[in-house]
C-alpha positions as CSV (number, residue, x, y, z in Angstrom):
1,M,0.9,-13.6,-8.1
2,F,-1.7,-15.7,-5.8
3,H,-5.4,-14.6,-5.9
4,Q,-6.9,-15.8,-2.5
5,P,-10.7,-15.7,-1.7
6,V,-11.5,-12.3,-0.7
7,M,-11.4,-12.2,3.2
8,V,-10.9,-8.3,3.4
9,N,-11.6,-6.3,6.7
10,Q,-14.3,-3.8,5.3
11,K,-12.9,-1.0,7.9
12,L,-9.5,-1.5,6.6
13,K,-11.0,-1.6,3.0
14,K,-12.5,1.8,3.6
15,R,-9.6,3.4,4.8
16,A,-7.2,2.0,2.1
17,L,-9.6,3.4,-0.7
18,H,-9.6,6.8,0.9
19,R,-5.9,6.6,1.1
20,A,-5.7,5.6,-2.7
21,R,-8.3,8.4,-3.4
22,I,-6.0,10.9,-1.7
23,I,-2.9,9.9,-3.8
24,R,-4.7,9.9,-6.9
25,G,-5.5,13.7,-6.1
26,Q,-1.9,14.1,-5.1
27,L,-0.5,12.6,-8.5
28,E,-3.0,15.0,-10.4
29,G,-1.7,17.9,-8.1
30,L,2.1,16.9,-9.1
31,I,1.2,16.7,-12.5
32,K,-0.4,20.1,-12.9
33,A,2.8,21.4,-10.6
34,I,5.0,19.6,-13.4
35,D,3.1,21.3,-16.5
36,Q,3.3,24.8,-14.7
37,E,7.1,24.4,-14.2
38,L,7.1,25.0,-10.4
39,Y,10.5,25.1,-8.7
40,C,12.2,21.8,-8.1
41,T,11.8,22.0,-4.6
42,Q,8.2,22.2,-4.7
43,L,7.9,19.2,-6.9
44,L,10.3,17.4,-4.4
45,E,8.2,18.4,-1.7
46,Q,4.9,17.1,-3.3
47,T,6.8,13.6,-4.5
48,R,8.0,13.1,-0.9
49,S,4.4,13.7,0.4
50,I,3.2,11.2,-2.1
51,Q,5.6,8.7,-1.0
52,R,4.6,9.1,2.6
53,S,0.9,8.5,1.4
54,L,1.8,5.4,-0.4
55,K,3.8,3.9,2.6
56,S,0.7,4.7,4.5
57,L,-1.3,2.9,2.1
58,D,1.1,0.2,2.3
59,A,0.5,-0.3,5.9
60,F,-3.2,-0.6,5.4
61,L,-2.8,-3.4,2.9
62,I,-0.1,-5.3,5.2
63,E,-2.7,-4.9,8.2
64,N,-5.4,-6.3,6.2
65,H,-3.3,-9.4,4.9
66,L,-2.0,-10.2,8.3
67,R,-5.4,-10.1,9.6
68,S,-7.4,-11.5,7.2
69,H,-5.4,-14.1,5.3
70,V,-2.4,-14.8,7.1
71,K,-4.2,-15.5,10.4
72,H,-6.0,-18.2,8.7
73,Q,-3.4,-19.8,6.7
74,I,-0.7,-19.8,9.2
75,N,-2.3,-22.9,11.1
76,G,-3.4,-24.4,7.8
77,K,-2.1,-26.2,5.1
78,E,-0.8,-23.4,3.8
79,E,1.9,-22.5,6.3
80,S,4.9,-22.7,3.8
81,K,3.4,-20.4,1.3
82,T,2.3,-17.9,4.0
83,I,5.9,-17.7,5.3
84,S,7.3,-17.1,1.9
85,E,4.8,-14.4,1.2
86,L,5.8,-12.8,4.7
87,I,9.4,-12.9,3.7
88,K,8.8,-11.5,0.5
89,L,6.6,-8.3,2.1
90,Y,9.4,-7.9,4.1
91,V,12.0,-7.9,1.3
92,L,10.0,-5.3,-0.5
93,S,9.5,-3.2,2.4
94,N,13.1,-2.8,2.6
95,K,14.2,-1.8,-0.5
């Protein structure tokens, strides 16, 4: 795992934190729904909603990575590593 100097777009950070907090609330709601033994399709609707929210969070994180790290690395000495990271992200997004 790489740990780069922080170059975070503050607007994207705010949006990502907001989305993560929504996901936390959704997960808490799902836990309660499971505990209350709600009907399976209702639980599945909640899990699908959480998955969509996670995909939205992924998009914010990828956008930040592209706008901050990749933008600076691709023209520097880290071009090879950056390309490998992008390939890894692409593979992960298609699983």
